[in-house]
Backbone as JSON Lines, residues from 0, in Angstrom:
{"i":0,"aa":"X","n":[49.72,9.37,21.92],"ca":[48.7,10.2,21.3],"c":[47.3,9.69,21.65]}
{"i":1,"aa":"X","n":[46.4,10.56,22.01],"ca":[45.05,10.14,22.36],"c":[44.28,9.62,21.15]}
{"i":2,"aa":"X","n":[43.56,8.5,21.35],"ca":[42.82,7.9,20.27],"c":[41.61,8.78,19.89]}
{"i":3,"aa":"X","n":[41.34,8.91,18.59],"ca":[40.23,9.75,18.11],"c":[38.91,9.17,18.59]}
{"i":4,"aa":"X","n":[37.96,10.05,18.86],"ca":[36.65,9.66,19.32],"c":[35.9,8.86,18.22]}
{"i":5,"aa":"X","n":[35.28,7.74,18.65],"ca":[34.47,6.92,17.75],"c":[33.02,7.27,17.98]}
{"i":6,"aa":"X","n":[32.28,7.46,16.87],"ca":[30.86,7.77,16.94],"c":[30.02,6.63,16.43]}
{"i":7,"aa":"X","n":[29.07,6.18,17.24],"ca":[28.07,5.2,16.83],"c":[26.75,5.94,16.67]}
{"i":8,"aa":"X","n":[26.28,6.0,15.45],"ca":[25.07,6.75,15.1],"c":[23.94,5.74,14.88]}
{"i":9,"aa":"X","n":[22.86,5.86,15.67],"ca":[21.76,4.91,15.63],"c":[20.51,5.48,14.99]}
{"i":10,"aa":"X","n":[19.9,4.68,14.14],"ca":[18.51,4.88,13.78],"c":[17.7,4.57,15.08]}
{"i":11,"aa":"X","n":[16.43,4.99,15.12],"ca":[15.65,4.79,16.34],"c":[14.62,3.65,16.19]}
{"i":12,"aa":"X","n":[13.58,3.87,15.37],"ca":[12.54,2.88,15.22],"c":[13.02,1.68,14.43]}
{"i":13,"aa":"X","n":[12.85,0.5,15.0],"ca":[13.28,-0.72,14.36],"c":[14.73,-1.06,14.64]}
{"i":14,"aa":"X","n":[15.44,-0.19,15.34],"ca":[16.84,-0.42,15.73],"c":[16.98,-0.45,17.24]}
{"i":15,"aa":"X","n":[16.48,0.57,17.92],"ca":[16.52,0.62,19.37],"c":[15.14,0.34,19.97]}
{"i":16,"aa":"X","n":[14.12,0.86,19.33],"ca":[12.75,0.81,19.86],"c":[11.81,0.16,18.83]}
{"i":17,"aa":"X","n":[10.97,-0.76,19.34],"ca":[9.92,-1.36,18.51],"c":[8.65,-0.5,18.72]}
{"i":18,"aa":"X","n":[8.38,0.37,17.78],"ca":[7.28,1.32,17.9],"c":[6.01,0.85,17.19]}
{"i":19,"aa":"X","n":[6.03,-0.36,16.67],"ca":[4.87,-0.83,15.87],"c":[3.56,-0.82,16.66]}
{"i":20,"aa":"X","n":[3.63,-1.24,17.91],"ca":[2.43,-1.28,18.72],"c":[1.88,0.11,18.98]}
{"i":21,"aa":"X","n":[2.75,1.07,19.19],"ca":[2.33,2.47,19.37],"c":[1.65,3.01,18.13]}
{"i":22,"aa":"X","n":[2.27,2.77,16.99],"ca":[1.69,3.25,15.74],"c":[0.35,2.61,15.46]}
{"i":23,"aa":"X","n":[0.26,1.32,15.71],"ca":[-0.98,0.59,15.48],"c":[-2.1,1.17,16.37]}
{"i":24,"aa":"X","n":[-1.81,1.38,17.64],"ca":[-2.81,1.89,18.57],"c":[-3.31,3.27,18.11]}
{"i":25,"aa":"X","n":[-2.41,4.16,17.74],"ca":[-2.82,5.51,17.34],"c":[-3.67,5.45,16.07]}
{"i":26,"aa":"X","n":[-3.23,4.7,15.11],"ca":[-3.99,4.59,13.86],"c":[-5.36,3.96,14.09]}
{"i":27,"aa":"X","n":[-5.44,2.94,14.91],"ca":[-6.74,2.33,15.2],"c":[-7.69,3.35,15.82]}
{"i":28,"aa":"X","n":[-7.15,4.17,16.77],"ca":[-7.97,5.18,17.4],"c":[-8.47,6.24,16.38]}
{"i":29,"aa":"X","n":[-7.57,6.66,15.5],"ca":[-7.94,7.63,14.48],"c":[-8.97,7.07,13.55]}
{"i":30,"aa":"X","n":[-8.84,5.82,13.17],"ca":[-9.83,5.18,12.29],"c":[-11.18,5.09,12.98]}
{"i":31,"aa":"X","n":[-11.16,4.67,14.24],"ca":[-12.43,4.54,14.98],"c":[-13.12,5.89,15.13]}
{"i":32,"aa":"X","n":[-12.33,6.92,15.43],"ca":[-12.92,8.26,15.58],"c":[-13.58,8.75,14.31]}
{"i":33,"aa":"X","n":[-13.15,8.16,13.17],"ca":[-13.7,8.55,11.86],"c":[-14.74,7.55,11.34]}
{"i":34,"aa":"X","n":[-15.16,6.67,12.25],"ca":[-16.22,5.73,11.9],"c":[-15.8,4.46,11.2]}
{"i":35,"aa":"X","n":[-14.49,4.23,11.13],"ca":[-13.97,3.03,10.5],"c":[-13.47,2.09,11.64]}
{"i":36,"aa":"X","n":[-14.21,1.06,11.89],"ca":[-13.94,0.21,13.08],"c":[-13.24,-1.1,12.72]}
{"i":37,"aa":"X","n":[-13.05,-1.38,11.45],"ca":[-12.35,-2.59,11.07],"c":[-10.86,-2.42,11.42]}
{"i":38,"aa":"X","n":[-10.31,-3.33,12.25],"ca":[-8.92,-3.18,12.68],"c":[-7.94,-3.4,11.53]}
{"i":39,"aa":"X","n":[-6.83,-2.73,11.6],"ca":[-5.76,-3.01,10.67],"c":[-4.98,-4.21,11.2]}
{"i":40,"aa":"X","n":[-4.33,-4.93,10.29],"ca":[-3.55,-6.08,10.68],"c":[-2.28,-5.64,11.4]}
{"i":41,"aa":"X","n":[-1.93,-6.32,12.49],"ca":[-0.73,-5.97,13.23],"c":[0.51,-6.08,12.37]}
{"i":42,"aa":"X","n":[0.53,-7.05,11.48],"ca":[1.68,-7.22,10.61],"c":[1.83,-6.05,9.62]}
{"i":43,"aa":"X","n":[0.67,-5.53,9.17],"ca":[0.69,-4.36,8.3],"c":[1.28,-3.14,9.04]}
{"i":44,"aa":"X","n":[0.83,-2.97,10.29],"ca":[1.36,-1.86,11.11],"c":[2.87,-2.01,11.3]}
{"i":45,"aa":"X","n":[3.3,-3.21,11.5],"ca":[4.76,-3.43,11.66],"c":[5.49,-3.13,10.41]}
{"i":46,"aa":"X","n":[4.92,-3.53,9.27],"ca":[5.58,-3.33,7.98],"c":[5.78,-1.85,7.71]}
{"i":47,"aa":"X","n":[4.83,-1.0,8.11],"ca":[4.92,0.41,7.8],"c":[5.58,1.24,8.91]}
{"i":48,"aa":"X","n":[5.82,0.64,10.08],"ca":[6.35,1.4,11.2],"c":[7.76,1.93,10.96]}
{"i":49,"aa":"X","n":[8.48,1.3,10.08],"ca":[9.84,1.77,9.79],"c":[9.88,2.74,8.61]}
{"i":50,"aa":"X","n":[8.74,3.15,8.12],"ca":[8.64,4.07,6.96],"c":[8.24,5.44,7.42]}
{"i":51,"aa":"X","n":[8.74,6.47,6.77],"ca":[8.47,7.85,7.18],"c":[6.99,8.12,7.29]}
{"i":52,"aa":"X","n":[6.62,8.96,8.28],"ca":[5.25,9.26,8.59],"c":[4.36,9.68,7.41]}
{"i":53,"aa":"X","n":[4.86,10.54,6.51],"ca":[4.03,10.96,5.39],"c":[3.56,9.82,4.5]}
{"i":54,"aa":"X","n":[4.28,8.71,4.51],"ca":[3.89,7.54,3.75],"c":[3.06,6.59,4.65]}
{"i":55,"aa":"X","n":[3.55,6.38,5.88],"ca":[2.94,5.41,6.79],"c":[1.5,5.79,7.15]}
{"i":56,"aa":"X","n":[1.27,7.03,7.53],"ca":[-0.03,7.42,8.06],"c":[-1.17,7.19,7.08]}
{"i":57,"aa":"X","n":[-1.09,7.74,5.85],"ca":[-2.21,7.5,4.91],"c":[-2.34,6.05,4.52]}
{"i":58,"aa":"X","n":[-1.23,5.31,4.45],"ca":[-1.31,3.91,4.09],"c":[-2.08,3.11,5.14]}
{"i":59,"aa":"X","n":[-1.85,3.39,6.42],"ca":[-2.5,2.66,7.5],"c":[-3.92,3.17,7.75]}
{"i":60,"aa":"X","n":[-4.14,4.45,7.55],"ca":[-5.5,4.97,7.74],"c":[-6.45,4.42,6.67]}
{"i":61,"aa":"X","n":[-5.93,4.21,5.48],"ca":[-6.75,3.65,4.43],"c":[-7.92,4.53,4.11]}
{"i":62,"aa":"X","n":[-9.12,3.94,4.13],"ca":[-10.33,4.66,3.79],"c":[-10.66,5.77,4.78]}
{"i":63,"aa":"X","n":[-10.01,5.77,5.93],"ca":[-10.25,6.8,6.93],"c":[-9.37,8.04,6.7]}
{"i":64,"aa":"X","n":[-8.48,7.96,5.72],"ca":[-7.61,9.08,5.43],"c":[-8.39,10.23,4.79]}
{"i":65,"aa":"X","n":[-8.1,11.45,5.22],"ca":[-8.8,12.62,4.71],"c":[-7.81,13.55,4.02]}
{"i":66,"aa":"X","n":[-7.2,14.44,4.81],"ca":[-6.19,15.35,4.31],"c":[-4.84,14.84,4.81]}
{"i":67,"aa":"X","n":[-3.93,14.58,3.91],"ca":[-2.67,13.95,4.28],"c":[-1.9,14.74,5.3]}
{"i":68,"aa":"X","n":[-1.75,16.04,5.12],"ca":[-1.0,16.85,6.05],"c":[-1.66,16.91,7.42]}
{"i":69,"aa":"X","n":[-2.98,17.09,7.43],"ca":[-3.74,17.15,8.67],"c":[-3.68,15.81,9.4]}
{"i":70,"aa":"X","n":[-3.8,14.73,8.64],"ca":[-3.71,13.39,9.25],"c":[-2.36,13.15,9.91]}
{"i":71,"aa":"X","n":[-1.29,13.56,9.24],"ca":[0.06,13.4,9.79],"c":[0.21,14.22,11.06]}
{"i":72,"aa":"X","n":[-0.25,15.45,11.06],"ca":[-0.16,16.3,12.22],"c":[-0.94,15.72,13.4]}
{"i":73,"aa":"X","n":[-2.12,15.17,13.1],"ca":[-2.92,14.57,14.18],"c":[-2.23,13.32,14.74]}
{"i":74,"aa":"X","n":[-1.67,12.52,13.87],"ca":[-0.94,11.34,14.32],"c":[0.21,11.71,15.24]}
{"i":75,"aa":"X","n":[0.96,12.69,14.83],"ca":[2.12,13.1,15.65],"c":[1.71,13.74,16.95]}
{"i":76,"aa":"X","n":[0.61,14.47,16.95],"ca":[0.11,15.07,18.19],"c":[-0.31,13.97,19.16]}
{"i":77,"aa":"X","n":[-1.01,12.97,18.65],"ca":[-1.4,11.86,19.5],"c":[-0.19,11.08,20.02]}
{"i":78,"aa":"X","n":[0.8,10.93,19.17],"ca":[1.98,10.19,19.53],"c":[2.71,10.93,20.7]}
{"i":79,"aa":"X","n":[2.76,12.25,20.63],"ca":[3.43,13.05,21.64],"c":[2.75,12.9,23.01]}
{"i":80,"aa":"X","n":[1.49,12.54,23.02],"ca":[0.74,12.38,24.29],"c":[0.76,10.97,24.8]}
{"i":81,"aa":"X","n":[1.31,10.05,24.03],"ca":[1.32,8.63,24.34],"c":[2.67,8.23,24.95]}
{"i":82,"aa":"X","n":[2.64,7.62,26.11],"ca":[3.86,7.19,26.72],"c":[4.39,5.9,26.08]}
{"i":83,"aa":"X","n":[5.65,5.86,25.8],"ca":[6.29,4.68,25.22],"c":[6.87,3.84,26.36]}
{"i":84,"aa":"X","n":[6.4,2.64,26.6],"ca":[6.91,1.83,27.69],"c":[8.35,1.38,27.46]}
{"i":85,"aa":"X","n":[9.08,1.23,28.58],"ca":[10.47,0.77,28.48],"c":[10.57,-0.58,27.84]}
{"i":86,"aa":"X","n":[9.48,-1.37,27.92],"ca":[9.47,-2.69,27.31],"c":[9.51,-2.63,25.79]}
{"i":87,"aa":"X","n":[9.31,-1.42,25.23],"ca":[9.42,-1.27,23.77],"c":[10.85,-1.34,23.27]}
{"i":88,"aa":"X","n":[11.83,-1.21,24.17],"ca":[13.21,-1.37,23.77],"c":[13.44,-2.81,23.33]}
{"i":89,"aa":"X","n":[14.2,-2.98,22.28],"ca":[14.58,-4.34,21.87],"c":[15.46,-4.96,22.97]}
{"i":90,"aa":"X","n":[15.43,-6.28,23.1],"ca":[16.25,-6.93,24.13],"c":[17.73,-6.53,24.02]}
{"i":91,"aa":"X","n":[18.28,-6.22,25.18],"ca":[19.7,-5.92,25.28],"c":[20.07,-4.47,24.95]}
{"i":92,"aa":"X","n":[19.13,-3.63,24.6],"ca":[19.45,-2.27,24.19],"c":[20.01,-1.45,25.35]}
{"i":93,"aa":"X","n":[19.3,-1.44,26.48],"ca":[19.73,-0.61,27.61],"c":[21.14,-1.02,28.08]}
{"i":94,"aa":"X","n":[21.34,-2.33,28.23],"ca":[22.62,-2.86,28.68],"c":[23.71,-2.62,27.65]}
{"i":95,"aa":"X","n":[23.37,-2.8,26.39],"ca":[24.37,-2.62,25.34],"c":[24.81,-1.18,25.19]}
{"i":96,"aa":"X","n":[23.89,-0.24,25.29],"ca":[24.26,1.16,25.23],"c":[25.18,1.53,26.38]}
{"i":97,"aa":"X","n":[24.88,1.0,27.58],"ca":[25.7,1.28,28.74],"c":[27.13,0.74,28.52]}
{"i":98,"aa":"X","n":[27.24,-0.41,27.94],"ca":[28.56,-1.0,27.67],"c":[29.35,-0.1,26.71]}
{"i":99,"aa":"X","n":[28.69,0.37,25.66],"ca":[29.36,1.25,24.71],"c":[29.83,2.53,25.36]}
{"i":100,"aa":"X","n":[29.0,3.11,26.21],"ca":[29.36,4.35,26.9],"c":[30.56,4.11,27.81]}
{"i":101,"aa":"X","n":[30.6,2.95,28.44],"ca":[31.69,2.67,29.37],"c":[33.03,2.55,28.63]}
{"i":102,"aa":"X","n":[32.99,2.21,27.36],"ca":[34.24,2.1,26.58],"c":[34.62,3.42,25.93]}
{"i":103,"aa":"X","n":[33.82,4.43,26.13],"ca":[34.12,5.76,25.58],"c":[33.63,6.06,24.19]}
{"i":104,"aa":"X","n":[32.76,5.19,23.69],"ca":[32.19,5.42,22.36],"c":[31.05,6.43,22.49]}
{"i":105,"aa":"X","n":[31.04,7.42,21.62],"ca":[30.01,8.46,21.65],"c":[28.78,7.98,20.88]}
{"i":106,"aa":"X","n":[27.6,8.19,21.43],"ca":[26.35,7.69,20.86],"c":[25.47,8.86,20.42]}
{"i":107,"aa":"X","n":[24.88,8.73,19.22],"ca":[23.97,9.73,18.71],"c":[22.78,9.05,18.02]}
{"i":108,"aa":"X","n":[21.71,9.81,17.8],"ca":[20.54,9.33,17.1],"c":[20.37,10.13,15.82]}
{"i":109,"aa":"X","n":[20.08,9.42,14.7],"ca":[19.78,10.03,13.41],"c":[18.49,9.36,12.94]}
{"i":110,"aa":"X","n":[17.36,10.02,13.12],"ca":[16.06,9.41,12.87],"c":[15.18,10.32,12.01]}
{"i":111,"aa":"X","n":[14.35,9.71,11.19],"ca":[13.35,10.48,10.42],"c":[12.22,10.96,11.3]}
{"i":112,"aa":"X","n":[12.1,10.43,12.47],"ca":[11.05,10.85,13.43],"c":[11.27,12.3,13.8]}
{"i":113,"aa":"X","n":[10.22,13.11,13.99],"ca":[10.39,14.49,14.43],"c":[11.18,14.59,15.73]}
{"i":114,"aa":"X","n":[11.87,15.7,15.9],"ca":[12.74,15.89,17.07],"c":[12.03,15.68,18.39]}
{"i":115,"aa":"X","n":[10.83,16.26,18.54],"ca":[10.16,16.16,19.84],"c":[9.76,14.72,20.16]}
{"i":116,"aa":"X","n":[9.4,13.97,19.12],"ca":[9.04,12.57,19.36],"c":[10.25,11.71,19.66]}
{"i":117,"aa":"X","n":[11.38,11.98,18.98],"ca":[12.63,11.28,19.31],"c":[12.94,11.46,20.79]}
{"i":118,"aa":"X","n":[12.94,12.7,21.22],"ca":[13.29,12.99,22.62],"c":[12.31,12.38,23.57]}
{"i":119,"aa":"X","n":[11.02,12.41,23.24],"ca":[10.0,11.85,24.11],"c":[10.16,10.34,24.24]}
{"i":120,"aa":"X","n":[10.36,9.66,23.12],"ca":[10.5,8.19,23.16],"c":[11.75,7.79,23.94]}
{"i":121,"aa":"X","n":[12.85,8.48,23.71],"ca":[14.1,8.14,24.4],"c":[13.97,8.4,25.91]}
{"i":122,"aa":"X","n":[13.28,9.48,26.27],"ca":[13.08,9.78,27.7],"c":[12.17,8.73,28.34]}
{"i":123,"aa":"X","n":[11.07,8.41,27.65],"ca":[10.11,7.44,28.19],"c":[10.76,6.09,28.44]}
{"i":124,"aa":"X","n":[11.67,5.68,27.53],"ca":[12.3,4.36,27.64],"c":[13.57,4.37,28.51]}
{"i":125,"aa":"X","n":[13.95,5.53,29.0],"ca":[15.03,5.62,29.96],"c":[16.44,5.67,29.39]}
{"i":126,"aa":"X","n":[16.57,5.95,28.1],"ca":[17.92,5.93,27.49],"c":[18.35,7.28,26.95]}
{"i":127,"aa":"X","n":[17.57,8.32,27.18],"ca":[17.84,9.62,26.63],"c":[19.24,10.14,26.99]}
{"i":128,"aa":"X","n":[19.63,10.0,28.25],"ca":[20.83,10.63,28.71],"c":[22.13,10.02,28.11]}
{"i":129,"aa":"X","n":[22.02,8.87,27.47],"ca":[23.18,8.24,26.91],"c":[23.63,8.83,25.57]}
{"i":130,"aa":"X","n":[22.78,9.69,24.99],"ca":[23.08,10.18,23.66],"c":[23.6,11.64,23.68]}
{"i":131,"aa":"X","n":[24.71,11.83,22.99],"ca":[25.29,13.16,22.92],"c":[24.48,14.07,22.02]}
{"i":132,"aa":"X","n":[23.93,13.51,20.92],"ca":[23.21,14.26,19.95],"c":[21.98,13.47,19.49]}
{"i":133,"aa":"X","n":[20.88,14.16,19.34],"ca":[19.64,13.58,18.77],"c":[19.24,14.47,17.61]}
{"i":134,"aa":"X","n":[19.18,13.86,16.43],"ca":[18.92,14.65,15.23],"c":[17.7,14.07,14.51]}
{"i":135,"aa":"X","n":[16.53,14.62,14.83],"ca":[15.3,14.2,14.21],"c":[15.19,14.69,12.78]}
{"i":136,"aa":"X","n":[14.22,14.11,12.06],"ca":[14.07,14.44,10.68],"c":[13.74,15.88,10.38]}
{"i":137,"aa":"X","n":[13.06,16.56,11.31],"ca":[12.7,17.96,11.1],"c":[13.78,18.91,11.6]}
{"i":138,"aa":"X","n":[14.81,18.39,12.2],"ca":[15.93,19.21,12.61],"c":[16.97,19.36,11.5]}
{"i":139,"aa":"X","n":[17.01,18.35,10.64],"ca":[17.99,18.33,9.57],"c":[17.6,19.21,8.39]}
{"i":140,"aa":"X","n":[18.59,19.66,7.63],"ca":[18.3,20.45,6.42],"c":[17.57,19.57,5.42]}
{"i":141,"aa":"X","n":[17.91,18.29,5.37],"ca":[17.25,17.34,4.5],"c":[17.26,15.98,5.22]}
{"i":142,"aa":"X","n":[16.14,15.24,5.18],"ca":[16.01,14.01,5.92],"c":[16.64,12.84,5.17]}
{"i":143,"aa":"X","n":[17.04,11.8,5.97],"ca":[17.57,10.59,5.38],"c":[16.68,10.05,4.26]}
{"i":144,"aa":"X","n":[17.25,9.52,3.19],"ca":[18.65,9.1,3.03],"c":[19.58,10.2,2.51]}
{"i":145,"aa":"X","n":[19.15,11.45,2.5],"ca":[20.07,12.52,2.13],"c":[21.25,12.56,3.1]}
{"i":146,"aa":"X","n":[22.45,12.58,2.57],"ca":[23.65,12.48,3.4],"c":[23.77,13.61,4.41]}
{"i":147,"aa":"X","n":[23.13,14.76,4.1],"ca":[23.21,15.88,5.03],"c":[22.66,15.55,6.4]}
{"i":148,"aa":"X","n":[21.69,14.68,6.46],"ca":[21.09,14.3,7.75],"c":[22.15,13.67,8.65]}
{"i":149,"aa":"X","n":[22.9,12.72,8.14],"ca":[23.95,12.08,8.9],"c":[25.13,12.99,9.16]}
{"i":150,"aa":"X","n":[25.52,13.74,8.15],"ca":[26.69,14.6,8.31],"c":[26.42,15.72,9.31]}
{"i":151,"aa":"X","n":[25.18,16.24,9.34],"ca":[24.83,17.25,10.32],"c":[24.8,16.66,11.73]}
{"i":152,"aa":"X","n":[24.36,15.4,11.84],"ca":[24.38,14.72,13.13],"c":[25.82,14.6,13.65]}
{"i":153,"aa":"X","n":[26.71,14.17,12.76],"ca":[28.12,14.04,13.15],"c":[28.73,15.39,13.5]}
{"i":154,"aa":"X","n":[28.41,16.41,12.76],"ca":[28.96,17.74,13.02],"c":[28.5,18.23,14.4]}
{"i":155,"aa":"X","n":[27.23,18.01,14.73],"ca":[26.72,18.42,16.02],"c":[27.41,17.68,17.17]}
{"i":156,"aa":"X","n":[27.79,16.43,16.89],"ca":[28.46,15.66,17.91],"c":[29.95,15.94,18.02]}
{"i":157,"aa":"X","n":[30.49,16.64,17.0],"ca":[31.92,16.91,16.96],"c":[32.7,15.75,16.37]}
{"i":158,"aa":"X","n":[32.03,14.91,15.59],"ca":[32.7,13.75,15.0],"c":[32.97,13.91,13.53]}
{"i":159,"aa":"X","n":[33.4,12.82,12.89],"ca":[33.7,12.85,11.47],"c":[33.31,11.54,10.84]}
{"i":160,"aa":"X","n":[33.05,11.52,9.56],"ca":[32.63,10.32,8.83],"c":[33.69,9.23,8.92]}
{"i":161,"aa":"X","n":[34.92,9.63,8.99],"ca":[36.04,8.63,9.0],"c":[36.06,7.81,10.28]}
{"i":162,"aa":"X","n":[35.47,8.31,11.35],"ca":[35.46,7.62,12.64],"c":[34.04,7.33,13.11]}
{"i":163,"aa":"X","n":[33.12,7.11,12.16],"ca":[31.72,6.9,12.54],"c":[31.19,5.61,11.91]}
{"i":164,"aa":"X","n":[30.17,5.05,12.58],"ca":[29.46,3.86,12.1],"c":[27.98,4.12,12.28]}
{"i":165,"aa":"X","n":[27.19,3.84,11.23],"ca":[25.74,3.96,11.32],"c":[25.14,2.59,11.55]}
{"i":166,"aa":"X","n":[24.16,2.53,12.49],"ca":[23.47,1.29,12.8],"c":[21.98,1.46,12.52]}
{"i":167,"aa":"X","n":[21.44,0.61,11.64],"ca":[20.02,0.77,11.29],"c":[19.43,-0.53,10.77]}
{"i":168,"aa":"X","n":[18.1,-0.47,10.44],"ca":[17.39,-1.67,10.08],"c":[16.76,-1.62,8.71]}
{"i":169,"aa":"X","n":[17.1,-0.62,7.92],"ca":[16.36,-0.45,6.64],"c":[17.23,-0.12,5.47]}
{"i":170,"aa":"X","n":[16.63,-0.25,4.3],"ca":[17.33,0.15,3.07],"c":[17.62,1.63,3.08]}
{"i":171,"aa":"X","n":[16.72,2.43,3.67],"ca":[16.93,3.87,3.8],"c":[18.2,4.16,4.58]}
{"i":172,"aa":"X","n":[18.39,3.42,5.68],"ca":[19.59,3.59,6.49],"c":[20.84,3.2,5.73]}
{"i":173,"aa":"X","n":[20.77,2.12,5.01],"ca":[21.9,1.69,4.19],"c":[22.25,2.74,3.18]}
{"i":174,"aa":"X","n":[21.24,3.3,2.51],"ca":[21.49,4.31,1.5],"c":[22.08,5.59,2.14]}
{"i":175,"aa":"X","n":[21.58,5.93,3.32],"ca":[22.12,7.09,4.04],"c":[23.6,6.9,4.34]}
{"i":176,"aa":"X","n":[23.96,5.73,4.83],"ca":[25.37,5.45,5.11],"c":[26.22,5.53,3.85]}
{"i":177,"aa":"X","n":[25.71,4.95,2.77],"ca":[26.43,4.98,1.51],"c":[26.61,6.41,1.02]}
{"i":178,"aa":"X","n":[25.55,7.21,1.08],"ca":[25.61,8.59,0.62],"c":[26.59,9.42,1.42]}
{"i":179,"aa":"X","n":[26.72,9.12,2.73],"ca":[27.64,9.89,3.58],"c":[29.0,9.25,3.67]}
{"i":180,"aa":"X","n":[29.18,8.11,3.01],"ca":[30.45,7.37,3.02],"c":[30.84,6.98,4.42]}
{"i":181,"aa":"X","n":[29.89,6.39,5.12],"ca":[30.07,5.89,6.52],"c":[29.74,4.39,6.52]}
{"i":182,"aa":"X","n":[30.55,3.57,7.19],"ca":[30.23,2.15,7.27],"c":[28.87,1.9,7.9]}
{"i":183,"aa":"X","n":[28.25,0.77,7.55],"ca":[26.91,0.47,7.98],"c":[26.82,-0.88,8.67]}
{"i":184,"aa":"X","n":[26.13,-0.91,9.82],"ca":[25.82,-2.16,10.49],"c":[24.29,-2.37,10.42]}
{"i":185,"aa":"X","n":[23.87,-3.46,9.79],"ca":[22.47,-3.75,9.56],"c":[21.93,-4.68,10.64]}
{"i":186,"aa":"X","n":[20.88,-4.28,11.35],"ca":[20.24,-5.15,12.35],"c":[19.04,-5.79,11.69]}
{"i":187,"aa":"X","n":[18.99,-7.11,11.72],"ca":[17.97,-7.86,10.98],"c":[16.66,-8.0,11.74]}
{"i":188,"aa":"X","n":[16.64,-7.66,13.05],"ca":[15.43,-7.85,13.86],"c":[14.4,-6.74,13.73]}
{"i":189,"aa":"X","n":[14.72,-5.71,12.91],"ca":[13.83,-4.55,12.79],"c":[12.7,-4.79,11.82]}
{"i":190,"aa":"X","n":[12.41,-3.77,11.0],"ca":[11.21,-3.82,10.17],"c":[11.46,-4.23,8.73]}
{"i":191,"aa":"X","n":[12.7,-4.48,8.36],"ca":[12.95,-4.98,7.02],"c":[12.35,-6.37,6.83]}
{"i":192,"aa":"X","n":[11.8,-6.68,5.67],"ca":[11.25,-8.03,5.45],"c":[12.29,-9.11,5.71]}
{"i":193,"aa":"X","n":[11.84,-10.22,6.24],"ca":[12.78,-11.26,6.65],"c":[13.63,-11.8,5.52]}
{"i":194,"aa":"X","n":[13.09,-11.77,4.29],"ca":[13.83,-12.27,3.15],"c":[14.6,-11.19,2.39]}
{"i":195,"aa":"X","n":[14.67,-10.0,2.97],"ca":[15.29,-8.87,2.3],"c":[16.78,-8.79,2.69]}
{"i":196,"aa":"X","n":[17.64,-8.82,1.72],"ca":[19.07,-8.74,1.91],"c":[19.55,-7.3,1.75]}
{"i":197,"aa":"X","n":[20.22,-6.79,2.77],"ca":[20.73,-5.41,2.72],"c":[22.26,-5.46,2.84]}
{"i":198,"aa":"X","n":[22.92,-4.81,1.93],"ca":[24.38,-4.79,1.92],"c":[24.89,-4.0,3.1]}
{"i":199,"aa":"X","n":[25.83,-4.57,3.84],"ca":[26.36,-3.89,5.02],"c":[27.74,-4.46,5.36]}
{"i":200,"aa":"X","n":[28.54,-3.64,6.06],"ca":[29.82,-4.09,6.51],"c":[29.66,-5.09,7.67]}
{"i":201,"aa":"X","n":[28.62,-4.91,8.48],"ca":[28.31,-5.84,9.57],"c":[26.83,-6.15,9.52]}
{"i":202,"aa":"X","n":[26.44,-7.37,9.88],"ca":[25.03,-7.75,10.01],"c":[24.86,-8.35,11.39]}
{"i":203,"aa":"X","n":[23.81,-7.9,12.1],"ca":[23.59,-8.36,13.48],"c":[22.14,-8.8,13.66]}
{"i":204,"aa":"X","n":[21.99,-10.0,14.22],"ca":[20.64,-10.55,14.45],"c":[20.07,-10.15,15.81]}
{"i":205,"aa":"X","n":[20.93,-9.63,16.68],"ca":[20.5,-9.15,18.02],"c":[21.19,-7.84,18.3]}
{"i":206,"aa":"X","n":[20.72,-7.13,19.31],"ca":[21.4,-5.9,19.66],"c":[22.77,-6.2,20.27]}
{"i":207,"aa":"X","n":[22.88,-7.28,20.97],"ca":[24.18,-7.68,21.53],"c":[25.22,-7.87,20.39]}
{"i":208,"aa":"X","n":[24.76,-8.45,19.29],"ca":[25.67,-8.62,18.15],"c":[25.99,-7.28,17.53]}
{"i":209,"aa":"X","n":[25.03,-6.34,17.55],"ca":[25.31,-5.0,17.02],"c":[26.38,-4.31,17.88]}
{"i":210,"aa":"X","n":[26.31,-4.5,19.17],"ca":[27.33,-3.94,20.06],"c":[28.7,-4.49,19.75]}
{"i":211,"aa":"X","n":[28.76,-5.82,19.48],"ca":[30.05,-6.42,19.12],"c":[30.58,-5.83,17.81]}
{"i":212,"aa":"X","n":[29.7,-5.55,16.87],"ca":[30.1,-4.94,15.58],"c":[30.7,-3.57,15.83]}
{"i":213,"aa":"X","n":[30.05,-2.81,16.72],"ca":[30.55,-1.44,17.01],"c":[31.9,-1.55,17.69]}
{"i":214,"aa":"X","n":[32.05,-2.45,18.62],"ca":[33.33,-2.64,19.3],"c":[34.42,-3.06,18.33]}
{"i":215,"aa":"X","n":[34.02,-3.93,17.38],"ca":[34.98,-4.35,16.37],"c":[35.42,-3.17,15.52]}
{"i":216,"aa":"X","n":[34.46,-2.33,15.13],"ca":[34.79,-1.13,14.34],"c":[35.7,-0.21,15.11]}
{"i":217,"aa":"X","n":[35.45,-0.1,16.4],"ca":[36.29,0.79,17.25],"c":[37.62,0.17,17.61]}
{"i":218,"aa":"X","n":[37.77,-1.11,17.35],"ca":[39.02,-1.78,17.68],"c":[39.23,-1.97,19.19]}
{"i":219,"aa":"X","n":[38.13,-2.23,19.89],"ca":[38.23,-2.38,21.36],"c":[37.76,-3.74,21.83]}
C-alpha cells in the first residue's frame, strides 16, 4: 500500500526568512518622509517583525504614525517594490527544503503576510517553486491563529491534519497548530524572545534540526 502524503507547513517570517532588515528599512524611510529622522532600534524592528502588520507598522512608526489603515497599505506597497535578497534565508533553508522535497514530503506556506508579498519574497529568495501551496493571511477566511487558516492551507494542498506538521517561530504558530490539532515544531532562532518557552512536540535551534524533526515525524 502506498504511504500517505506527509505535509510540512511552514510559517514564513522568522522561520524561513529573516525579514527584520527589510521591515526596518521600510519603516525608517516612512518615518524620514514624514519628518521623523530618529532611527528606530534594530532590536525593536526585529522584535516586531514576527507580529502581524496591523500591529507592527504603527508600533514601529511611533510618532510618525498617522492613519493606521493608510500606513499599513503604504508599508505593504513599499514592501512589494523592495527586493528580498537570498541572503535573508536562514542558514540551511535552501538545502533543507531540497532534502525534504527529495524524500517526497510536500511543502506549503501558511503566513499572516499578504499573498502577494509571500509570493514575492519566496520568488526573490529562490525557493518559490518548492512549495505546493502558499496561503497568505489575506487568502484565508480567517488569519492565524484561527484554525481555518491552517486547515484551508492543507485542503488546498490535498492533505489532512493527521499527516501534517506545522513549523514556526512564535506563540501564534503554536496556538494555530493547537487549534487545528496539528503537531508543532518550534524553531528557536526566529523572533520569539530568547527566554520565551513555547510548548511543542519538537524544538529546533537550527533549520537543519527542523528538517530532522520533519523527517522524524514522517518516519523517514
